[in-house]
C-alpha positions as a LaTeX table, in Angstrom:
\begin{tabular}{lrrr}
\hline
Residue & $x$ (\AA) & $y$ (\AA) & $z$ (\AA) \\
\hline
Met1 & 0.15 & 0.04 & $-0.04$ \\
Ser2 & 1.68 & 3.48 & $-1.15$ \\
Ser3 & 0.99 & 6.14 & 1.21 \\
Asn4 & $-0.08$ & 9.04 & $-1.21$ \\
Tyr5 & $-2.33$ & 12.18 & 0.07 \\
Leu6 & $-5.73$ & 13.29 & $-2.09$ \\
Thr7 & $-5.14$ & 16.28 & $-4.38$ \\
Lys8 & $-7.09$ & 19.84 & $-3.39$ \\
Glu9 & $-10.10$ & 18.86 & $-5.63$ \\
Gln10 & $-10.43$ & 15.40 & $-4.61$ \\
Asn11 & $-10.31$ & 16.55 & $-0.88$ \\
Asp12 & $-13.14$ & 18.99 & $-1.76$ \\
Arg13 & $-15.67$ & 16.61 & $-3.34$ \\
Leu14 & $-14.80$ & 14.48 & 0.30 \\
Arg15 & $-15.73$ & 17.28 & 2.40 \\
Gln16 & $-18.61$ & 18.10 & 0.03 \\
Trp17 & $-20.11$ & 14.66 & 1.10 \\
Glu18 & $-19.22$ & 14.64 & 4.32 \\
Ser19 & $-20.92$ & 17.93 & 4.25 \\
Trp20 & $-23.75$ & 16.40 & 2.53 \\
Asn21 & $-24.02$ & 13.51 & 4.67 \\
Lys22 & $-23.79$ & 15.19 & 8.09 \\
Thr23 & $-26.54$ & 17.46 & 6.96 \\
Tyr24 & $-28.83$ & 14.56 & 5.86 \\
Phe25 & $-27.93$ & 13.27 & 9.12 \\
Ile26 & $-29.35$ & 15.73 & 11.61 \\
Phe27 & $-32.51$ & 16.69 & 9.70 \\
Ala28 & $-33.51$ & 12.84 & 9.23 \\
Phe29 & $-32.38$ & 12.56 & 13.05 \\
Phe30 & $-34.68$ & 15.26 & 14.46 \\
Ser31 & $-37.59$ & 14.82 & 12.05 \\
Leu32 & $-37.33$ & 11.40 & 13.46 \\
Ile33 & $-37.92$ & 12.29 & 16.52 \\
Val34 & $-40.81$ & 15.15 & 15.95 \\
Ile35 & $-42.38$ & 12.02 & 13.49 \\
Leu36 & $-42.47$ & 9.55 & 16.91 \\
Val37 & $-43.15$ & 11.92 & 19.47 \\
Phe38 & $-46.09$ & 13.51 & 17.72 \\
Ser39 & $-47.16$ & 10.56 & 15.40 \\
Ser40 & $-50.60$ & 9.65 & 17.13 \\
Gln41 & $-51.28$ & 13.80 & 17.54 \\
Leu42 & $-50.67$ & 13.95 & 13.49 \\
Gly43 & $-52.88$ & 10.52 & 12.81 \\
Leu44 & $-49.76$ & 8.83 & 11.38 \\
Ser45 & $-49.84$ & 5.91 & 13.80 \\
Ser46 & $-52.74$ & 4.28 & 15.53 \\
Gly47 & $-53.14$ & 0.90 & 17.84 \\
Asp48 & $-54.43$ & $-0.77$ & 14.35 \\
Ser49 & $-51.80$ & 0.48 & 11.78 \\
Trp50 & $-49.00$ & 2.24 & 11.58 \\
Gly51 & $-48.92$ & 2.26 & 7.38 \\
Pro52 & $-48.04$ & 5.88 & 7.01 \\
Leu53 & $-45.87$ & 6.16 & 9.82 \\
Gly54 & $-43.65$ & 3.70 & 8.36 \\
Ile55 & $-43.98$ & 4.99 & 5.01 \\
Leu56 & $-42.44$ & 8.23 & 6.83 \\
Ile57 & $-39.79$ & 6.58 & 8.59 \\
Ala58 & $-38.53$ & 4.77 & 4.91 \\
Val59 & $-39.06$ & 8.20 & 3.06 \\
Leu60 & $-36.02$ & 9.79 & 5.86 \\
Ile61 & $-34.05$ & 6.82 & 6.37 \\
Thr62 & $-33.29$ & 5.55 & 2.34 \\
Pro63 & $-31.70$ & 9.07 & 1.05 \\
Ile64 & $-29.02$ & 8.32 & 3.78 \\
Ile65 & $-28.69$ & 4.02 & 2.88 \\
Val66 & $-28.17$ & 6.19 & $-1.06$ \\
Leu67 & $-25.78$ & 8.76 & 0.64 \\
Gln68 & $-23.08$ & 5.38 & 1.75 \\
Leu69 & $-23.87$ & 3.49 & $-1.68$ \\
Arg70 & $-22.06$ & 6.32 & $-3.12$ \\
Leu71 & $-19.28$ & 7.43 & $-1.63$ \\
Glu72 & $-16.23$ & 6.13 & $-3.48$ \\
Cys73 & $-12.17$ & 6.60 & $-2.72$ \\
Pro74 & $-11.44$ & 9.80 & $-4.63$ \\
Ala75 & $-8.36$ & 8.46 & $-5.95$ \\
Cys76 & $-8.69$ & 4.78 & $-7.24$ \\
Gly77 & $-12.93$ & 4.57 & $-7.13$ \\
His78 & $-13.27$ & 1.96 & $-4.95$ \\
Lys79 & $-16.24$ & 2.03 & $-2.60$ \\
Ile80 & $-15.93$ & 3.11 & 1.19 \\
Gly81 & $-19.28$ & 4.23 & 2.09 \\
Trp82 & $-20.16$ & 1.06 & 4.61 \\
Gln83 & $-16.28$ & 2.11 & 6.27 \\
Ala84 & $-17.44$ & 5.67 & 6.86 \\
Lys85 & $-20.42$ & 6.61 & 9.59 \\
Leu86 & $-21.13$ & 9.94 & 9.05 \\
Met87 & $-17.16$ & 11.23 & 7.85 \\
Ala88 & $-14.95$ & 9.44 & 5.35 \\
Pro89 & $-12.50$ & 7.02 & 6.88 \\
Asp90 & $-9.05$ & 8.41 & 7.34 \\
Gln91 & $-7.61$ & 5.81 & 4.69 \\
Cys92 & $-8.59$ & 3.79 & 1.76 \\
Lys93 & $-8.29$ & 0.36 & 2.37 \\
Ala94 & $-8.08$ & $-0.72$ & $-1.47$ \\
Cys95 & $-5.27$ & 1.69 & $-2.53$ \\
Gly96 & $-4.23$ & 3.22 & 0.85 \\
Thr97 & $-4.46$ & 6.83 & $-0.04$ \\
Phe98 & $-4.74$ & 9.22 & 3.02 \\
Leu99 & $-8.71$ & 10.72 & 3.22 \\
Arg100 & $-8.83$ & 12.26 & 6.76 \\
Ser101 & $-4.58$ & 13.68 & 6.41 \\
Val102 & $-3.20$ & 16.57 & 4.34 \\
Asp103 & $-0.05$ & 16.17 & 2.47 \\
Pro104 & 2.95 & 17.82 & 4.75 \\
Lys105 & 4.89 & 18.95 & 1.95 \\
Ile106 & 1.67 & 21.20 & 1.10 \\
Arg107 & 1.76 & 23.09 & 4.48 \\
\hline
\end{tabular}
């Protein structure tokens, strides 16, 4: 494994993914809390049926999965989405490129 660093463009693209991922996660988290707390008052659930509530939960969670699946290593294109949580991992397991560090020569 080589120890390469990202270019500025690759780093910017990766940080943009992190920003979108983190922003949507926060939105979905608070939306889920509001929906779950007020679901009976909003008429989304009852003792018998949770249909509309289940659909809303699926609609809120699906983009999180899609965002994770779209993440690729900017250097080699290897899918690293499930390696990441809210932020990109420190290093790509496939090519060894550092994703969280800055090239010391640039500083």
